[in-house]
N, C-alpha and C positions, 0 to 999 in steps of 0.2 A: 161483554161490551157491546153497547147499543150502536148502530149506525146512526149517522147524523140526520137523515131522513125519520128515523124512528124517534129520536130525541125530538125533533122538531114537530112531529105528530102528537107526542106526548105534551110538548108546549102548547100547541093549539088547544087540545083538550082542556089543559089547566086554564087557560085564560077566558074560557067560554064558561067557566064554572062560576056561579055567583059567590060561593064562599070566597073565591079568590079577589074577587073584585071588591068583596067587603072587608078583606084582610082577616078573615076569621081563620080560626086554626093555627095562628101564629102567635098566641100569649099577647094579643092586642098589639103587637110590633108592627110598624109600619111596613106595607109590603114592597121592599125592595129586593130584587132578585137579580142574579148574574146567569147568564146562559152563556157558558164557556164552551169553545169548539176549538179545534185543531186551526190555525191559520190559513192552511191550505184549502179548508173547507169555506173560505169568505165568500166565494161566489154561489155555492149553494145555499148558505145562509141568507145572503143578500136577495137571492131570487125568490126564496119562501116567504120573506118579509113583504116582498113587493107584491106577491100572489095574495097574502093576507089583505094587505092594504087596498088592493084593487077589487077584491071579492065584496059582494054585498051581503054575505053571509055573517059577518062580523057585526052589522048595524041589527040583524034581527035577534041576537043574543043581547041587546040592551045597553051597548056602551059604544064609545068611539074608539078606535085603536088610531093613537097618535104617535108618528115615528119623528123623532129628531135625529137626523144626521149631524153629528156634533162638528165634524169637519166642514159640511156645508154651511152649518149655523155659524161657525166662526168667520167663515168668507162673507157671509151674508152682514153679520154684525160690524165687521170691520169696513165693508163697502159703505154701510149706513153712517158709519163715524167719520166718513171719508177719509181714511188712513190707508185703505188698501193699496192704492197704487203707490204711495209713498215708501212702501215696505221694500219693493224691488230695489230702488236706489239704496235704501238704508242697509240692505243685505249686502250690496256690492261694497258699499263703503266701510260697514261695520262688522259684518259676517252673520253667519246664520245664527248663533248663539244669541247673539244682541238682539236679532229680530224676535226670536222665541220669547225673549224676555220682554220686550217691547209689547208684542201681542199680549202676554200674561198680564202685564201692568195695564194696557189700554182697556182690556175687557174685564178687568179685575177678577181674575181667575181665584185668587186667594182670599176673597171677601165673599161673605154670606150674601152681599148683595150684587154678585158677579153679573155682567150682562147676560150670559147664558141661563143663569138660574131665573133672572128676572122675565126672560123671555120666555122661557118655558112655563113659568108661573103665569103670565099673561095670556097664554095661548092654549091652556089645557083645562077644561071643563071638568067637573066631579065626576061625571059618568063616563071616565076614559080609562083606557089601558095605555101606558106610555112606553114606547120602545125607544131605548138610545142606542144608535148605531154610530158607525164611523170612528171608533175608537182606535182602530190600526192607522186609520188616514191620518188623524190628529197627534199621533205619538211622535216627539215627546212633547209638542206644544202644550198639549193638554192632558194631565194625568187623571185616569179614570177615578181614583179614589177622591181626588179633590170636587169633582164635579158630585160624586154621590155623597160626599160629607156636606156639601154646602146645599145641595137639593134636600137632603133628609132633614135638615134643619127647619125648612120651610114649608116642604110639600108633604102633606100626610094624608091627603083624601083621594089618591087612587095609587093602584100598583105601578110600580115601575121596573121595567126588566132592562137590564145593560147586556148588550150583545159584545163578548168579549172575546178576542182572539188569542187564546192562551189558555191558562188554567186559574181557576179560582177553587181553593180548597175550603171555602167557608171563613177563611181566616186572611191569606194573602192571595194577592194579585200578582200574576207572573205573566206578563205580554210577550207574546211570540216564543213563550217557553225560554226566553233568553234572559229578559231584563226584569229583575223583582221590582216591583212598585212598593208602595208602602202598604202595610198591612190594613185591612179593612175587614171589619168583622160584622157591621150590621145588615149586609146583605144575606139572603140565602140564596144557595144554588138551587136555580129552579127545577133542573132536569138533571139527575145523576148520569154520568157517563156510562 
């Protein structure tokens, strides 16, 4: 079994390959990937992603690395819609589950035209590699399979890597090794464990 550092090194090599960015070798499938890891390795993964984003070496390989922290994006979109502050009172009055449902409705999580998908589409150029992070921070408000399904329908011009604190076996997502999400089979495990 590879260490998390070895797996992150392999990931870095893969995203630099022209064939990866052109989606070749996948039977012309859209390049959606999951990098799963042990939840306790979250800080190691975050630090490596930050280092990749901060380094200028990514640009010299001919693409932009765009990182979307899904949790931070949810907060930003709720603030832009001017409903973030109202959620505090709503949670006190109605409870957490009600607030989670209200957020999902407000940002249209179940729609192909969700605010998150629209934001990612509007801010991602063709010569990019997209990293989706923050999955653990926004669970259970946003489920990984929903964002992947909706994004997969509309964005096919650049590879997307979802960083997932749990297990992905090529068919099912299991966040934190405790809670099984719905099956998702369109993404490829990017680096085997």
